[in-house]
PDB file of N, CA, C and O in Angstrom:
ATOM      1  N   UNK A   1      16.869   9.553 -18.009  1.00  0.00           N
ATOM      2  CA  UNK A   1      16.079   8.889 -19.031  1.00  0.00           C
ATOM      3  C   UNK A   1      14.924   9.649 -19.215  1.00  0.00           C
ATOM      4  O   UNK A   1      14.342  10.226 -18.296  1.00  0.00           O
ATOM      5  N   UNK A   2      14.519   9.661 -20.605  1.00  0.00           N
ATOM      6  CA  UNK A   2      13.230  10.232 -21.066  1.00  0.00           C
ATOM      7  C   UNK A   2      12.155   9.175 -21.256  1.00  0.00           C
ATOM      8  O   UNK A   2      12.362   8.188 -21.963  1.00  0.00           O
ATOM      9  N   UNK A   3      11.044   9.376 -20.646  1.00  0.00           N
ATOM     10  CA  UNK A   3       9.920   8.423 -20.802  1.00  0.00           C
ATOM     11  C   UNK A   3       9.136   8.643 -22.100  1.00  0.00           C
ATOM     12  O   UNK A   3       9.102   9.743 -22.651  1.00  0.00           O
ATOM     13  N   UNK A   4       8.520   7.579 -22.559  1.00  0.00           N
ATOM     14  CA  UNK A   4       7.767   7.813 -23.743  1.00  0.00           C
ATOM     15  C   UNK A   4       6.343   8.255 -23.373  1.00  0.00           C
ATOM     16  O   UNK A   4       5.805   7.814 -22.358  1.00  0.00           O
ATOM     17  N   UNK A   5       5.793   9.035 -24.110  1.00  0.00           N
ATOM     18  CA  UNK A   5       4.446   9.527 -23.971  1.00  0.00           C
ATOM     19  C   UNK A   5       3.511   8.682 -24.637  1.00  0.00           C
ATOM     20  O   UNK A   5       3.772   8.278 -25.770  1.00  0.00           O
ATOM     21  N   UNK A   6       2.355   8.341 -24.008  1.00  0.00           N
ATOM     22  CA  UNK A   6       1.428   7.451 -24.640  1.00  0.00           C
ATOM     23  C   UNK A   6       0.734   8.236 -25.908  1.00  0.00           C
ATOM     24  O   UNK A   6       0.551   9.453 -25.906  1.00  0.00           O
ATOM     25  N   UNK A   7       0.428   7.490 -26.829  1.00  0.00           N
ATOM     26  CA  UNK A   7      -0.300   8.038 -28.073  1.00  0.00           C
ATOM     27  C   UNK A   7      -1.696   8.384 -27.693  1.00  0.00           C
ATOM     28  O   UNK A   7      -2.409   7.604 -27.062  1.00  0.00           O
ATOM     29  N   UNK A   8      -2.070   9.535 -28.075  1.00  0.00           N
ATOM     30  CA  UNK A   8      -3.382   9.970 -27.805  1.00  0.00           C
ATOM     31  C   UNK A   8      -4.288   9.518 -29.028  1.00  0.00           C
ATOM     32  O   UNK A   8      -4.539  10.323 -29.925  1.00  0.00           O
ATOM     33  N   UNK A   9      -4.728   8.349 -29.050  1.00  0.00           N
ATOM     34  CA  UNK A   9      -5.387   7.941 -30.170  1.00  0.00           C
ATOM     35  C   UNK A   9      -6.872   7.559 -29.754  1.00  0.00           C
ATOM     36  O   UNK A   9      -7.147   6.685 -28.932  1.00  0.00           O
ATOM     37  N   UNK A  10      -7.730   8.293 -30.398  1.00  0.00           N
ATOM     38  CA  UNK A  10      -9.225   7.997 -30.206  1.00  0.00           C
ATOM     39  C   UNK A  10      -9.634   7.521 -31.600  1.00  0.00           C
ATOM     40  O   UNK A  10     -10.132   8.286 -32.425  1.00  0.00           O
ATOM     41  N   UNK A  11      -9.400   6.204 -31.831  1.00  0.00           N
ATOM     42  CA  UNK A  11      -9.640   5.677 -33.179  1.00  0.00           C
ATOM     43  C   UNK A  11     -11.138   5.303 -33.291  1.00  0.00           C
ATOM     44  O   UNK A  11     -11.796   4.876 -32.342  1.00  0.00           O
ATOM     45  N   UNK A  12     -11.632   5.513 -34.586  1.00  0.00           N
ATOM     46  CA  UNK A  12     -12.911   5.277 -34.917  1.00  0.00           C
ATOM     47  C   UNK A  12     -12.817   4.425 -36.175  1.00  0.00           C
ATOM     48  O   UNK A  12     -12.080   4.783 -37.093  1.00  0.00           O
ATOM     49  N   UNK A  13     -13.548   3.297 -36.249  1.00  0.00           N
ATOM     50  CA  UNK A  13     -13.551   2.404 -37.307  1.00  0.00           C
ATOM     51  C   UNK A  13     -14.548   3.024 -38.320  1.00  0.00           C
ATOM     52  O   UNK A  13     -15.706   3.255 -37.971  1.00  0.00           O
ATOM     53  N   UNK A  14     -14.096   3.301 -39.599  1.00  0.00           N
ATOM     54  CA  UNK A  14     -14.993   3.815 -40.668  1.00  0.00           C
ATOM     55  C   UNK A  14     -15.159   2.753 -41.811  1.00  0.00           C
ATOM     56  O   UNK A  14     -14.407   1.783 -41.908  1.00  0.00           O
ATOM     57  N   UNK A  15     -16.095   2.981 -42.585  1.00  0.00           N
ATOM     58  CA  UNK A  15     -16.512   2.045 -43.671  1.00  0.00           C
ATOM     59  C   UNK A  15     -16.491   2.813 -44.947  1.00  0.00           C
ATOM     60  O   UNK A  15     -17.543   3.166 -45.480  1.00  0.00           O
ATOM     61  N   UNK A  16     -15.265   3.093 -45.476  1.00  0.00           N
ATOM     62  CA  UNK A  16     -15.048   3.806 -46.672  1.00  0.00           C
ATOM     63  C   UNK A  16     -14.508   2.861 -47.679  1.00  0.00           C
ATOM     64  O   UNK A  16     -13.800   1.900 -47.376  1.00  0.00           O
ATOM     65  N   UNK A  17     -14.873   3.172 -48.910  1.00  0.00           N
ATOM     66  CA  UNK A  17     -14.375   2.404 -50.028  1.00  0.00           C
ATOM     67  C   UNK A  17     -13.167   3.185 -50.798  1.00  0.00           C
ATOM     68  O   UNK A  17     -13.271   4.374 -51.098  1.00  0.00           O
ATOM     69  N   UNK A  18     -12.140   2.488 -51.057  1.00  0.00           N
ATOM     70  CA  UNK A  18     -11.051   3.162 -51.791  1.00  0.00           C
ATOM     71  C   UNK A  18     -10.565   2.010 -52.716  1.00  0.00           C
ATOM     72  O   UNK A  18     -10.686   0.807 -52.485  1.00  0.00           O
ATOM     73  N   UNK A  19     -10.005   2.579 -53.784  1.00  0.00           N
ATOM     74  CA  UNK A  19      -9.384   1.646 -54.959  1.00  0.00           C
ATOM     75  C   UNK A  19      -8.525   0.718 -54.239  1.00  0.00           C
ATOM     76  O   UNK A  19      -7.825   1.047 -53.281  1.00  0.00           O
ATOM     77  N   UNK A  20      -8.611  -0.614 -54.797  1.00  0.00           N
ATOM     78  CA  UNK A  20      -7.732  -1.636 -54.359  1.00  0.00           C
ATOM     79  C   UNK A  20      -6.185  -1.255 -54.514  1.00  0.00           C
ATOM     80  O   UNK A  20      -5.308  -1.630 -53.736  1.00  0.00           O
ATOM     81  N   UNK A  21      -5.997  -0.485 -55.593  1.00  0.00           N
ATOM     82  CA  UNK A  21      -4.601  -0.051 -55.874  1.00  0.00           C
ATOM     83  C   UNK A  21      -3.989   0.807 -54.712  1.00  0.00           C
ATOM     84  O   UNK A  21      -2.816   0.716 -54.350  1.00  0.00           O
ATOM     85  N   UNK A  22      -4.906   1.636 -54.181  1.00  0.00           N
ATOM     86  CA  UNK A  22      -4.459   2.473 -53.067  1.00  0.00           C
ATOM     87  C   UNK A  22      -4.212   1.650 -51.768  1.00  0.00           C
ATOM     88  O   UNK A  22      -3.281   1.887 -50.999  1.00  0.00           O
ATOM     89  N   UNK A  23      -5.118   0.674 -51.595  1.00  0.00           N
ATOM     90  CA  UNK A  23      -4.899  -0.202 -50.435  1.00  0.00           C
ATOM     91  C   UNK A  23      -3.559  -1.040 -50.485  1.00  0.00           C
ATOM     92  O   UNK A  23      -2.907  -1.285 -49.471  1.00  0.00           O
ATOM     93  N   UNK A  24      -3.211  -1.450 -51.734  1.00  0.00           N
ATOM     94  CA  UNK A  24      -2.049  -2.236 -51.901  1.00  0.00           C
ATOM     95  C   UNK A  24      -0.799  -1.287 -51.703  1.00  0.00           C
ATOM     96  O   UNK A  24       0.223  -1.680 -51.140  1.00  0.00           O
ATOM     97  N   UNK A  25      -0.957  -0.007 -52.208  1.00  0.00           N
ATOM     98  CA  UNK A  25       0.134   0.881 -52.076  1.00  0.00           C
ATOM     99  C   UNK A  25       0.367   1.188 -50.606  1.00  0.00           C
ATOM    100  O   UNK A  25       1.518   1.239 -50.172  1.00  0.00           O
ATOM    101  N   UNK A  26      -0.630   1.382 -49.868  1.00  0.00           N
ATOM    102  CA  UNK A  26      -0.508   1.817 -48.373  1.00  0.00           C
ATOM    103  C   UNK A  26       0.164   0.673 -47.679  1.00  0.00           C
ATOM    104  O   UNK A  26       1.053   0.887 -46.856  1.00  0.00           O
ATOM    105  N   UNK A  27      -0.237  -0.547 -47.990  1.00  0.00           N
ATOM    106  CA  UNK A  27       0.223  -1.741 -47.342  1.00  0.00           C
ATOM    107  C   UNK A  27       1.767  -1.849 -47.614  1.00  0.00           C
ATOM    108  O   UNK A  27       2.575  -2.004 -46.697  1.00  0.00           O
ATOM    109  N   UNK A  28       2.129  -1.754 -48.971  1.00  0.00           N
ATOM    110  CA  UNK A  28       3.587  -1.740 -49.236  1.00  0.00           C
ATOM    111  C   UNK A  28       4.360  -0.701 -48.533  1.00  0.00           C
ATOM    112  O   UNK A  28       5.373  -0.983 -47.893  1.00  0.00           O
ATOM    113  N   UNK A  29       3.869   0.574 -48.648  1.00  0.00           N
ATOM    114  CA  UNK A  29       4.574   1.795 -48.088  1.00  0.00           C
ATOM    115  C   UNK A  29       4.706   1.524 -46.634  1.00  0.00           C
ATOM    116  O   UNK A  29       5.797   1.678 -46.084  1.00  0.00           O
ATOM    117  N   UNK A  30       3.593   1.105 -45.941  1.00  0.00           N
ATOM    118  CA  UNK A  30       3.710   0.867 -44.408  1.00  0.00           C
ATOM    119  C   UNK A  30       4.813  -0.207 -44.118  1.00  0.00           C
ATOM    120  O   UNK A  30       5.569  -0.063 -43.157  1.00  0.00           O
ATOM    121  N   UNK A  31       4.893  -1.222 -44.908  1.00  0.00           N
ATOM    122  CA  UNK A  31       5.918  -2.247 -44.684  1.00  0.00           C
ATOM    123  C   UNK A  31       7.238  -1.591 -44.968  1.00  0.00           C
ATOM    124  O   UNK A  31       8.174  -1.897 -44.230  1.00  0.00           O
ATOM    125  N   UNK A  32       7.435  -0.751 -45.914  1.00  0.00           N
ATOM    126  CA  UNK A  32       8.716  -0.167 -46.205  1.00  0.00           C
ATOM    127  C   UNK A  32       9.176   0.788 -45.033  1.00  0.00           C
ATOM    128  O   UNK A  32      10.351   0.759 -44.668  1.00  0.00           O
ATOM    129  N   UNK A  33       8.317   1.579 -44.479  1.00  0.00           N
ATOM    130  CA  UNK A  33       8.642   2.564 -43.460  1.00  0.00           C
ATOM    131  C   UNK A  33       8.599   1.998 -42.054  1.00  0.00           C
ATOM    132  O   UNK A  33       9.067   2.624 -41.103  1.00  0.00           O
ATOM    133  N   UNK A  34       7.996   0.730 -41.925  1.00  0.00           N
ATOM    134  CA  UNK A  34       7.890   0.039 -40.730  1.00  0.00           C
ATOM    135  C   UNK A  34       6.935   0.852 -39.777  1.00  0.00           C
ATOM    136  O   UNK A  34       7.228   0.946 -38.585  1.00  0.00           O
ATOM    137  N   UNK A  35       5.796   1.441 -40.282  1.00  0.00           N
ATOM    138  CA  UNK A  35       4.664   1.968 -39.689  1.00  0.00           C
ATOM    139  C   UNK A  35       3.455   1.255 -39.913  1.00  0.00           C
ATOM    140  O   UNK A  35       3.346   0.548 -40.915  1.00  0.00           O
ATOM    141  N   UNK A  36       2.488   1.371 -39.042  1.00  0.00           N
ATOM    142  CA  UNK A  36       1.231   0.665 -39.398  1.00  0.00           C
ATOM    143  C   UNK A  36       0.478   1.327 -40.560  1.00  0.00           C
ATOM    144  O   UNK A  36       0.736   2.494 -40.853  1.00  0.00           O
ATOM    145  N   UNK A  37      -0.396   0.659 -41.197  1.00  0.00           N
ATOM    146  CA  UNK A  37      -1.221   1.296 -42.178  1.00  0.00           C
ATOM    147  C   UNK A  37      -2.048   2.458 -41.670  1.00  0.00           C
ATOM    148  O   UNK A  37      -2.160   3.515 -42.292  1.00  0.00           O
ATOM    149  N   UNK A  38      -2.592   2.217 -40.565  1.00  0.00           N
ATOM    150  CA  UNK A  38      -3.336   3.361 -39.851  1.00  0.00           C
ATOM    151  C   UNK A  38      -2.482   4.621 -39.763  1.00  0.00           C
ATOM    152  O   UNK A  38      -2.916   5.726 -40.088  1.00  0.00           O
ATOM    153  N   UNK A  39      -1.077   4.373 -39.246  1.00  0.00           N
ATOM    154  CA  UNK A  39      -0.276   5.594 -39.025  1.00  0.00           C
ATOM    155  C   UNK A  39       0.100   6.175 -40.466  1.00  0.00           C
ATOM    156  O   UNK A  39       0.270   7.389 -40.581  1.00  0.00           O
ATOM    157  N   UNK A  40       0.213   5.450 -41.404  1.00  0.00           N
ATOM    158  CA  UNK A  40       0.412   5.982 -42.811  1.00  0.00           C
ATOM    159  C   UNK A  40      -0.698   6.788 -43.279  1.00  0.00           C
ATOM    160  O   UNK A  40      -0.439   7.855 -43.835  1.00  0.00           O
ATOM    161  N   UNK A  41      -1.974   6.395 -43.118  1.00  0.00           N
ATOM    162  CA  UNK A  41      -3.167   7.032 -43.491  1.00  0.00           C
ATOM    163  C   UNK A  41      -3.299   8.334 -42.698  1.00  0.00           C
ATOM    164  O   UNK A  41      -3.558   9.415 -43.228  1.00  0.00           O
ATOM    165  N   UNK A  42      -3.109   8.156 -41.435  1.00  0.00           N
ATOM    166  CA  UNK A  42      -3.331   9.280 -40.540  1.00  0.00           C
ATOM    167  C   UNK A  42      -2.369  10.395 -40.868  1.00  0.00           C
ATOM    168  O   UNK A  42      -2.725  11.573 -40.831  1.00  0.00           O
ATOM    169  N   UNK A  43      -1.202  10.032 -41.175  1.00  0.00           N
ATOM    170  CA  UNK A  43      -0.034  11.100 -41.455  1.00  0.00           C
ATOM    171  C   UNK A  43      -0.432  11.878 -42.764  1.00  0.00           C
ATOM    172  O   UNK A  43      -0.375  13.106 -42.829  1.00  0.00           O
ATOM    173  N   UNK A  44      -0.824  11.105 -43.762  1.00  0.00           N
ATOM    174  CA  UNK A  44      -1.056  11.773 -45.068  1.00  0.00           C
ATOM    175  C   UNK A  44      -2.333  12.459 -45.216  1.00  0.00           C
ATOM    176  O   UNK A  44      -2.458  13.396 -46.005  1.00  0.00           O
ATOM    177  N   UNK A  45      -3.336  12.007 -44.449  1.00  0.00           N
ATOM    178  CA  UNK A  45      -4.640  12.761 -44.346  1.00  0.00           C
ATOM    179  C   UNK A  45      -4.579  13.917 -43.584  1.00  0.00           C
ATOM    180  O   UNK A  45      -5.449  14.773 -43.741  1.00  0.00           O
ATOM    181  N   UNK A  46      -3.572  14.092 -42.683  1.00  0.00           N
ATOM    182  CA  UNK A  46      -3.419  15.332 -41.797  1.00  0.00           C
ATOM    183  C   UNK A  46      -3.061  16.518 -42.765  1.00  0.00           C
ATOM    184  O   UNK A  46      -3.210  17.662 -42.336  1.00  0.00           O
ATOM    185  N   UNK A  47      -2.640  16.336 -43.931  1.00  0.00           N
ATOM    186  CA  UNK A  47      -2.214  17.408 -44.835  1.00  0.00           C
ATOM    187  C   UNK A  47      -3.421  18.090 -45.512  1.00  0.00           C
ATOM    188  O   UNK A  47      -3.237  19.086 -46.210  1.00  0.00           O
ATOM    189  N   UNK A  48      -4.709  17.551 -45.311  1.00  0.00           N
ATOM    190  CA  UNK A  48      -5.832  18.116 -45.665  1.00  0.00           C
ATOM    191  C   UNK A  48      -6.022  19.481 -44.968  1.00  0.00           C
ATOM    192  O   UNK A  48      -6.637  20.404 -45.503  1.00  0.00           O
ATOM    193  N   UNK A  49      -5.465  19.554 -43.758  1.00  0.00           N
ATOM    194  CA  UNK A  49      -5.626  20.695 -42.981  1.00  0.00           C
ATOM    195  C   UNK A  49      -4.873  21.896 -43.609  1.00  0.00           C
ATOM    196  O   UNK A  49      -5.182  23.049 -43.308  1.00  0.00           O
ATOM    197  N   UNK A  50      -3.927  21.622 -44.446  1.00  0.00           N
ATOM    198  CA  UNK A  50      -3.137  22.716 -45.025  1.00  0.00           C
ATOM    199  C   UNK A  50      -3.565  23.312 -46.237  1.00  0.00           C
ATOM    200  O   UNK A  50      -2.955  24.255 -46.742  1.00  0.00           O
ATOM    201  N   UNK A  51      -4.787  22.706 -46.827  1.00  0.00           N
ATOM    202  CA  UNK A  51      -5.470  23.219 -48.066  1.00  0.00           C
ATOM    203  C   UNK A  51      -6.004  24.588 -47.725  1.00  0.00           C
ATOM    204  O   UNK A  51      -6.940  24.654 -46.929  1.00  0.00           O
ATOM    205  N   UNK A  52      -5.496  25.693 -48.255  1.00  0.00           N
ATOM    206  CA  UNK A  52      -6.042  27.017 -48.070  1.00  0.00           C
ATOM    207  C   UNK A  52      -7.447  27.197 -48.483  1.00  0.00           C
ATOM    208  O   UNK A  52      -8.245  27.840 -47.801  1.00  0.00           O
ATOM    209  N   UNK A  53      -7.759  26.608 -49.638  1.00  0.00           N
ATOM    210  CA  UNK A  53      -9.089  26.775 -50.149  1.00  0.00           C
ATOM    211  C   UNK A  53     -10.129  26.157 -49.292  1.00  0.00           C
ATOM    212  O   UNK A  53     -11.212  26.712 -49.109  1.00  0.00           O
ATOM    213  N   UNK A  54      -9.781  24.887 -48.706  1.00  0.00           N
ATOM    214  CA  UNK A  54     -10.509  24.216 -47.739  1.00  0.00           C
ATOM    215  C   UNK A  54     -10.637  25.051 -46.452  1.00  0.00           C
ATOM    216  O   UNK A  54     -11.735  25.068 -45.895  1.00  0.00           O
ATOM    217  N   UNK A  55      -9.715  25.672 -45.986  1.00  0.00           N
ATOM    218  CA  UNK A  55      -9.707  26.437 -44.825  1.00  0.00           C
ATOM    219  C   UNK A  55     -10.682  27.700 -45.079  1.00  0.00           C
ATOM    220  O   UNK A  55     -11.523  28.015 -44.237  1.00  0.00           O
ATOM    221  N   UNK A  56     -10.532  28.338 -46.181  1.00  0.00           N
ATOM    222  CA  UNK A  56     -11.459  29.431 -46.368  1.00  0.00           C
ATOM    223  C   UNK A  56     -12.897  28.992 -46.510  1.00  0.00           C
ATOM    224  O   UNK A  56     -13.803  29.704 -46.077  1.00  0.00           O
ATOM    225  N   UNK A  57     -13.130  27.825 -47.113  1.00  0.00           N
ATOM    226  CA  UNK A  57     -14.497  27.254 -47.209  1.00  0.00           C
ATOM    227  C   UNK A  57     -14.990  27.036 -45.764  1.00  0.00           C
ATOM    228  O   UNK A  57     -16.140  27.350 -45.458  1.00  0.00           O
ATOM    229  N   UNK A  58     -14.141  26.507 -44.883  1.00  0.00           N
ATOM    230  CA  UNK A  58     -14.615  26.162 -43.562  1.00  0.00           C
ATOM    231  C   UNK A  58     -14.896  27.387 -42.673  1.00  0.00           C
ATOM    232  O   UNK A  58     -15.656  27.290 -41.709  1.00  0.00           O
ATOM    233  N   UNK A  59     -14.275  28.554 -43.003  1.00  0.00           N
ATOM    234  CA  UNK A  59     -14.588  29.802 -42.415  1.00  0.00           C
ATOM    235  C   UNK A  59     -15.928  30.373 -42.823  1.00  0.00           C
ATOM    236  O   UNK A  59     -16.592  31.086 -42.071  1.00  0.00           O
ATOM    237  N   UNK A  60     -16.259  30.067 -43.917  1.00  0.00           N
ATOM    238  CA  UNK A  60     -17.598  30.623 -44.489  1.00  0.00           C
ATOM    239  C   UNK A  60     -18.844  29.664 -44.184  1.00  0.00           C
ATOM    240  O   UNK A  60     -19.980  30.085 -44.406  1.00  0.00           O
ATOM    241  N   UNK A  61     -18.650  28.464 -43.712  1.00  0.00           N
ATOM    242  CA  UNK A  61     -19.558  27.511 -43.519  1.00  0.00           C
ATOM    243  C   UNK A  61     -20.291  27.733 -42.203  1.00  0.00           C
ATOM    244  O   UNK A  61     -19.699  28.011 -41.161  1.00  0.00           O
ATOM    245  N   UNK A  62     -21.612  27.594 -42.305  1.00  0.00           N
ATOM    246  CA  UNK A  62     -22.468  27.777 -41.002  1.00  0.00           C
ATOM    247  C   UNK A  62     -22.165  26.636 -40.138  1.00  0.00           C
ATOM    248  O   UNK A  62     -21.739  25.577 -40.601  1.00  0.00           O
ATOM    249  N   UNK A  63     -22.389  26.842 -38.811  1.00  0.00           N
ATOM    250  CA  UNK A  63     -22.233  25.780 -37.760  1.00  0.00           C
ATOM    251  C   UNK A  63     -20.949  25.065 -38.039  1.00  0.00           C
ATOM    252  O   UNK A  63     -20.885  23.857 -38.269  1.00  0.00           O
ATOM    253  N   UNK A  64     -19.905  25.902 -38.004  1.00  0.00           N
ATOM    254  CA  UNK A  64     -18.471  25.431 -38.325  1.00  0.00           C
ATOM    255  C   UNK A  64     -17.614  25.206 -37.187  1.00  0.00           C
ATOM    256  O   UNK A  64     -16.457  24.833 -37.380  1.00  0.00           O
ATOM    257  N   UNK A  65     -18.093  25.406 -35.923  1.00  0.00           N
ATOM    258  CA  UNK A  65     -17.224  25.332 -34.727  1.00  0.00           C
ATOM    259  C   UNK A  65     -16.396  24.159 -34.583  1.00  0.00           C
ATOM    260  O   UNK A  65     -15.206  24.256 -34.286  1.00  0.00           O
ATOM    261  N   UNK A  66     -17.055  22.904 -34.807  1.00  0.00           N
ATOM    262  CA  UNK A  66     -16.340  21.652 -34.818  1.00  0.00           C
ATOM    263  C   UNK A  66     -15.276  21.649 -35.799  1.00  0.00           C
ATOM    264  O   UNK A  66     -14.145  21.324 -35.437  1.00  0.00           O
ATOM    265  N   UNK A  67     -15.526  21.999 -37.090  1.00  0.00           N
ATOM    266  CA  UNK A  67     -14.682  21.988 -38.119  1.00  0.00           C
ATOM    267  C   UNK A  67     -13.463  22.884 -37.853  1.00  0.00           C
ATOM    268  O   UNK A  67     -12.309  22.505 -38.052  1.00  0.00           O
ATOM    269  N   UNK A  68     -13.780  24.036 -37.415  1.00  0.00           N
ATOM    270  CA  UNK A  68     -12.706  25.008 -37.136  1.00  0.00           C
ATOM    271  C   UNK A  68     -11.826  24.534 -35.971  1.00  0.00           C
ATOM    272  O   UNK A  68     -10.633  24.833 -35.920  1.00  0.00           O
ATOM    273  N   UNK A  69     -12.387  23.847 -35.109  1.00  0.00           N
ATOM    274  CA  UNK A  69     -11.557  23.230 -34.011  1.00  0.00           C
ATOM    275  C   UNK A  69     -10.574  22.241 -34.647  1.00  0.00           C
ATOM    276  O   UNK A  69      -9.366  22.247 -34.409  1.00  0.00           O
ATOM    277  N   UNK A  70     -11.200  21.383 -35.482  1.00  0.00           N
ATOM    278  CA  UNK A  70     -10.332  20.279 -36.161  1.00  0.00           C
ATOM    279  C   UNK A  70      -9.182  20.922 -36.833  1.00  0.00           C
ATOM    280  O   UNK A  70      -8.037  20.477 -36.753  1.00  0.00           O
ATOM    281  N   UNK A  71      -9.558  22.119 -37.585  1.00  0.00           N
ATOM    282  CA  UNK A  71      -8.503  22.783 -38.373  1.00  0.00           C
ATOM    283  C   UNK A  71      -7.617  23.703 -37.609  1.00  0.00           C
ATOM    284  O   UNK A  71      -6.700  24.345 -38.120  1.00  0.00           O
ATOM    285  N   UNK A  72      -8.002  23.730 -36.159  1.00  0.00           N
ATOM    286  CA  UNK A  72      -7.208  24.641 -35.292  1.00  0.00           C
ATOM    287  C   UNK A  72      -7.363  26.089 -35.736  1.00  0.00           C
ATOM    288  O   UNK A  72      -6.410  26.867 -35.771  1.00  0.00           O
ATOM    289  N   UNK A  73      -8.553  26.399 -36.058  1.00  0.00           N
ATOM    290  CA  UNK A  73      -8.795  27.834 -36.525  1.00  0.00           C
ATOM    291  C   UNK A  73      -9.786  28.599 -35.634  1.00  0.00           C
ATOM    292  O   UNK A  73     -10.423  29.528 -36.130  1.00  0.00           O
ATOM    293  N   UNK A  74      -9.941  28.275 -34.410  1.00  0.00           N
ATOM    294  CA  UNK A  74     -10.919  29.021 -33.535  1.00  0.00           C
ATOM    295  C   UNK A  74     -10.722  30.433 -33.513  1.00  0.00           C
ATOM    296  O   UNK A  74     -11.663  31.204 -33.702  1.00  0.00           O
ATOM    297  N   UNK A  75      -9.366  30.882 -33.258  1.00  0.00           N
ATOM    298  CA  UNK A  75      -9.141  32.254 -33.291  1.00  0.00           C
ATOM    299  C   UNK A  75      -9.363  33.034 -34.476  1.00  0.00           C
ATOM    300  O   UNK A  75      -9.652  34.225 -34.368  1.00  0.00           O
ATOM    301  N   UNK A  76      -9.251  32.459 -35.637  1.00  0.00           N
ATOM    302  CA  UNK A  76      -9.479  33.131 -36.907  1.00  0.00           C
ATOM    303  C   UNK A  76     -10.915  33.311 -37.162  1.00  0.00           C
ATOM    304  O   UNK A  76     -11.276  34.278 -37.833  1.00  0.00           O
ATOM    305  N   UNK A  77     -11.806  32.437 -36.673  1.00  0.00           N
ATOM    306  CA  UNK A  77     -13.240  32.530 -36.644  1.00  0.00           C
ATOM    307  C   UNK A  77     -13.755  33.809 -36.049  1.00  0.00           C
ATOM    308  O   UNK A  77     -14.584  34.534 -36.599  1.00  0.00           O
ATOM    309  N   UNK A  78     -13.174  34.039 -34.827  1.00  0.00           N
ATOM    310  CA  UNK A  78     -13.616  35.104 -33.958  1.00  0.00           C
ATOM    311  C   UNK A  78     -13.183  36.429 -34.653  1.00  0.00           C
ATOM    312  O   UNK A  78     -13.946  37.393 -34.611  1.00  0.00           O
ATOM    313  N   UNK A  79     -12.065  36.502 -35.248  1.00  0.00           N
ATOM    314  CA  UNK A  79     -11.581  37.657 -35.889  1.00  0.00           C
ATOM    315  C   UNK A  79     -12.434  37.981 -37.082  1.00  0.00           C
ATOM    316  O   UNK A  79     -12.615  39.165 -37.365  1.00  0.00           O
ATOM    317  N   UNK A  80     -12.999  36.981 -37.838  1.00  0.00           N
ATOM    318  CA  UNK A  80     -13.778  37.208 -39.000  1.00  0.00           C
ATOM    319  C   UNK A  80     -15.084  37.676 -38.593  1.00  0.00           C
ATOM    320  O   UNK A  80     -15.627  38.515 -39.313  1.00  0.00           O
ATOM    321  N   UNK A  81     -15.740  37.222 -37.437  1.00  0.00           N
ATOM    322  CA  UNK A  81     -17.087  37.623 -36.972  1.00  0.00           C
ATOM    323  C   UNK A  81     -17.035  39.010 -36.567  1.00  0.00           C
ATOM    324  O   UNK A  81     -17.998  39.728 -36.836  1.00  0.00           O
ATOM    325  N   UNK A  82     -15.960  39.511 -35.908  1.00  0.00           N
ATOM    326  CA  UNK A  82     -15.983  40.903 -35.424  1.00  0.00           C
ATOM    327  C   UNK A  82     -16.047  41.983 -36.570  1.00  0.00           C
ATOM    328  O   UNK A  82     -16.071  43.181 -36.288  1.00  0.00           O
TER     329      UNK A  82
END
């Protein structure tokens, strides 16, 4: 038998405003796929990491260690500095 691994979730409540249309869309989609609204948002926002222009911008930004860690780019930063 394979055991389930616990979700590594360090959730932080945020106070953002989004259009009501998107809230309704996420609610409907989460119901359709049987995932929580939080899981839907988390999944789709994770694609921000794949934006090559954003990644290039992050490499040029000062004091970017935390951001590079979030983007899993620590190794690239060291290569650019050398």
